[in-house]
C-alpha positions as CSV (number, residue, x, y, z in Angstrom):
1,M,0.0,0.0,0.0
2,K,2.7,2.4,0.9
3,E,4.6,1.7,-2.5
4,Y,1.2,2.2,-4.4
5,L,0.5,5.5,-2.6
6,A,4.2,6.7,-3.2
7,S,4.0,5.9,-6.8
8,N,0.5,7.5,-7.4
9,L,0.9,10.3,-4.9
10,P,4.4,11.6,-5.2
11,E,3.7,14.2,-2.5
12,L,3.6,11.4,0.1
13,K,7.0,10.1,-1.0
14,D,8.7,12.0,1.8
15,A,5.8,11.7,4.2
16,P,6.5,10.6,7.7
17,E,6.2,6.9,8.6
18,E,3.5,7.6,11.0
19,I,0.0,8.3,9.4
20,K,-3.1,9.0,11.3
21,P,-6.1,6.8,10.8
22,S,-8.2,9.7,9.4
23,E,-5.5,10.5,6.9
24,L,-5.2,6.8,5.9
25,E,-9.0,6.8,5.3
26,D,-8.7,9.9,3.1
27,L,-5.8,8.3,1.2
28,E,-7.7,5.0,0.6
29,K,-10.5,7.1,-0.8
30,Q,-8.2,8.7,-3.2
31,V,-6.8,5.4,-4.2
32,E,-10.2,4.1,-4.9
33,E,-11.0,7.3,-6.9
34,L,-7.8,6.7,-8.9
35,K,-8.7,3.0,-9.6
36,K,-12.2,4.2,-10.7
37,N,-10.6,6.8,-13.0
38,E,-8.2,4.2,-14.4
39,D,-11.0,1.8,-15.3
40,Q,-12.9,4.6,-17.1
41,L,-9.9,5.4,-19.0
42,V,-9.4,1.8,-20.1
43,V,-13.0,1.6,-21.3
44,K,-12.6,4.8,-23.3
45,L,-9.4,3.5,-24.8
46,E,-11.1,0.3,-25.9
47,D,-14.0,2.2,-27.4
48,C,-11.5,4.5,-29.3
49,Q,-9.7,1.4,-30.6
50,E,-13.0,-0.1,-31.8
51,K,-14.0,3.1,-33.6
52,N,-10.5,3.2,-35.1
53,N,-10.8,-0.3,-36.4
54,S,-14.2,0.6,-38.0
55,L,-12.7,3.6,-39.6
56,E,-9.8,1.6,-41.1
57,K,-12.3,-0.9,-42.4
58,K,-14.3,1.8,-44.2
59,V,-11.1,3.3,-45.6
60,E,-10.0,-0.2,-46.9
61,E,-13.5,-0.6,-48.7
62,L,-13.1,2.8,-50.3
63,K,-9.7,2.0,-51.6
64,N,-11.0,-1.2,-53.0
65,E,-13.8,0.6,-54.7
66,N,-11.5,3.2,-56.2
67,Q,-9.3,0.3,-57.5
68,N,-12.1,-1.5,-59.1
69,P,-14.5,1.2,-60.6
70,T,-16.0,-1.5,-62.9
71,N,-17.9,-2.9,-59.8
72,S,-20.0,0.2,-59.7
73,V,-20.4,0.4,-63.4
74,E,-21.6,-3.2,-63.5
75,S,-24.0,-2.4,-60.8
76,E,-25.5,0.4,-62.8
77,N,-25.5,-1.9,-65.8
78,N,-27.4,-4.5,-63.9
79,V,-30.0,-1.8,-63.0
80,E,-30.2,-0.9,-66.6
81,D,-30.5,-4.5,-67.8
82,S,-33.3,-5.1,-65.3
83,S,-35.1,-2.0,-66.5
84,T,-34.6,-3.0,-70.2
85,K,-35.8,-6.5,-69.5
86,K,-38.9,-5.1,-67.9
87,D,-39.6,-2.8,-70.7
88,S,-39.0,-5.6,-73.3
89,S,-41.1,-8.3,-71.4
90,L,-43.9,-7.9,-73.9
91,K,-43.7,-10.8,-76.3
92,R,-43.1,-10.2,-79.9
93,F,-41.3,-13.5,-80.7
94,Y,-42.4,-17.1,-80.6
95,E,-40.7,-20.4,-81.5
96,I,-43.4,-23.1,-81.7
97,N,-43.6,-26.5,-83.6
98,G,-40.4,-25.9,-85.7
99,F,-41.5,-22.3,-86.7
100,V,-40.2,-19.0,-85.6
101,F,-42.8,-16.1,-85.5
102,E,-41.7,-12.4,-85.2
103,L,-44.2,-9.6,-85.1
104,Q,-42.5,-6.7,-86.9
105,S,-45.1,-3.9,-86.9
106,C,-48.8,-2.9,-86.9
107,K,-49.8,0.2,-89.0
108,K,-52.9,2.1,-89.9
109,T,-54.2,1.9,-93.4
110,N,-57.3,3.2,-95.3
111,V,-58.0,5.9,-92.6
112,N,-61.4,7.5,-93.5
113,V,-63.9,9.8,-91.5
114,D,-65.3,7.0,-89.3
115,S,-62.9,4.1,-89.2
116,Q,-59.5,2.7,-90.2
117,S,-57.8,-0.6,-91.0
118,I,-54.8,-1.9,-89.2
119,N,-52.3,-4.2,-91.0
120,C,-49.8,-6.3,-89.0
121,E,-46.7,-7.8,-90.5
122,L,-44.9,-10.9,-89.3
123,L,-41.7,-12.8,-90.4
124,I,-42.0,-16.5,-90.4
125,T,-39.2,-19.2,-90.6
126,S,-39.4,-22.8,-90.7
127,T,-36.4,-24.1,-88.7
128,E,-36.7,-27.9,-89.1
129,K,-38.0,-28.8,-92.5
130,N,-39.9,-27.6,-95.6
131,A,-43.4,-27.2,-94.4
132,Q,-46.9,-25.9,-95.3
133,L,-48.3,-23.1,-93.1
134,R,-51.8,-21.5,-93.0
135,L,-52.6,-18.2,-91.5
136,Y,-56.2,-17.8,-90.6
137,A,-58.2,-14.5,-90.9
138,S,-61.7,-15.9,-90.3
139,S,-62.7,-19.4,-91.2
140,N,-65.4,-21.2,-89.4
141,D,-64.4,-21.2,-85.7
142,V,-60.9,-20.2,-86.3
143,R,-60.7,-16.4,-86.3
144,S,-57.8,-14.0,-85.7
145,R,-58.8,-10.9,-83.8
146,I,-57.8,-7.8,-81.9
147,I,-59.4,-6.6,-78.6
148,E,-59.1,-3.0,-77.6
149,A,-61.3,-0.8,-75.2
150,G,-63.8,-3.7,-74.9
151,E,-64.3,-4.0,-78.6
152,I,-63.5,-7.1,-80.8
153,Y,-62.4,-6.6,-84.4
154,L,-62.1,-9.8,-86.5
155,A,-59.4,-10.3,-89.1
156,T,-60.6,-9.7,-92.7
157,K,-57.7,-10.7,-94.7
158,A,-54.6,-12.9,-94.4
159,Q,-51.4,-13.1,-96.6
160,I,-48.3,-15.4,-96.6
161,G,-46.0,-14.8,-99.5
162,T,-48.2,-14.5,-102.5
163,S,-51.2,-16.3,-101.0
164,R,-53.9,-14.1,-99.8
165,S,-57.5,-14.7,-98.7
166,R,-60.3,-13.5,-96.6
167,S,-60.5,-16.9,-94.9
168,Y,-56.9,-18.2,-94.8
169,A,-53.6,-17.9,-96.7
170,S,-51.4,-21.0,-97.2
171,E,-47.8,-21.3,-98.3
172,N,-45.0,-23.8,-98.4
173,L,-42.1,-22.6,-96.4
174,I,-38.5,-23.6,-97.3
175,K,-36.4,-24.6,-94.2
176,D,-34.4,-21.7,-92.9
177,V,-35.9,-19.2,-95.4
178,S,-37.9,-16.4,-93.9
179,L,-41.1,-15.3,-95.4
180,K,-43.3,-12.3,-94.8
181,A,-46.9,-12.6,-93.7
182,S,-49.6,-10.1,-92.8
183,I,-53.1,-10.0,-91.3
184,T,-55.5,-7.1,-91.7
185,F,-58.3,-5.8,-89.5
186,D,-61.0,-3.5,-91.2
187,K,-63.5,-1.1,-89.6
188,V,-61.4,-0.4,-86.6
189,S,-62.3,2.7,-84.5
190,L,-60.2,5.7,-85.1
191,E,-59.5,6.0,-81.5
192,V,-57.4,2.7,-81.6
193,N,-53.7,3.7,-81.3
194,K,-52.6,0.6,-79.5
195,I,-53.8,-3.0,-79.5
196,E,-54.5,-4.3,-76.1
197,V,-54.5,-7.9,-77.2
198,M,-54.0,-9.5,-80.7
199,Q,-54.8,-13.2,-81.3
200,I,-53.4,-14.8,-84.5
201,F,-54.0,-18.5,-85.5
202,F,-51.8,-20.5,-87.8
203,W,-52.1,-24.2,-88.8
204,S,-49.4,-26.8,-89.6
205,N,-50.5,-30.3,-88.6
206,N,-52.3,-28.6,-85.6
207,K,-53.4,-25.2,-84.5
208,I,-50.7,-22.6,-83.6
209,P,-52.1,-19.8,-81.5
210,L,-50.2,-16.6,-80.9
211,E,-51.0,-13.7,-78.6
212,F,-49.4,-10.3,-78.7
213,D,-50.2,-7.7,-75.9
214,D,-50.0,-3.9,-75.9
215,V,-48.8,-3.5,-79.6
216,P,-48.3,0.0,-80.7
217,V,-50.0,1.1,-84.0
218,S,-48.0,3.5,-86.1
219,E,-49.3,5.9,-88.7
């Protein structure tokens, strides 16, 4: 105790050997206070060390980001890709029964004072073999149609290659050789500038139904 007091209270180094009880009690209180302060300083030091480690970690992360700027670019690209995929989620392309069907455009034609026609063009390819294909406009219970604003407009003409008809068009496709096709809808309201749903039916050994949603109609 004497050595501890001498080291922490230098003023007592040359103190007389005899210490009164009251003085000893005061000195013990001072020692306790010093120990308490010492413990608080240790806690603060540990807290500072933890904060310092956290700052060093953040600095290291920033250095890594600066050394690898492509990471942030890739992240931005991923966001853009996600957005693009969302925008392009409307189906314009089908591959069914050995055929590839691609909707290319829908355009207004024969616009008059109370109605218009809409002509939609497709590109068709037979990928497996030479094959005969029919495109239906309206024949018995097989009818291509568009639905917009609660109204149904039936197809009035179909064409594949040089074959055209108000019921169905039929053409022999050569393997891997693309051929244009079109389907026309007459007496469509002038207010239709977009097709909510378009259903088109083909036939080759069995029925091939296609459905296109939210199709823009150009002038």
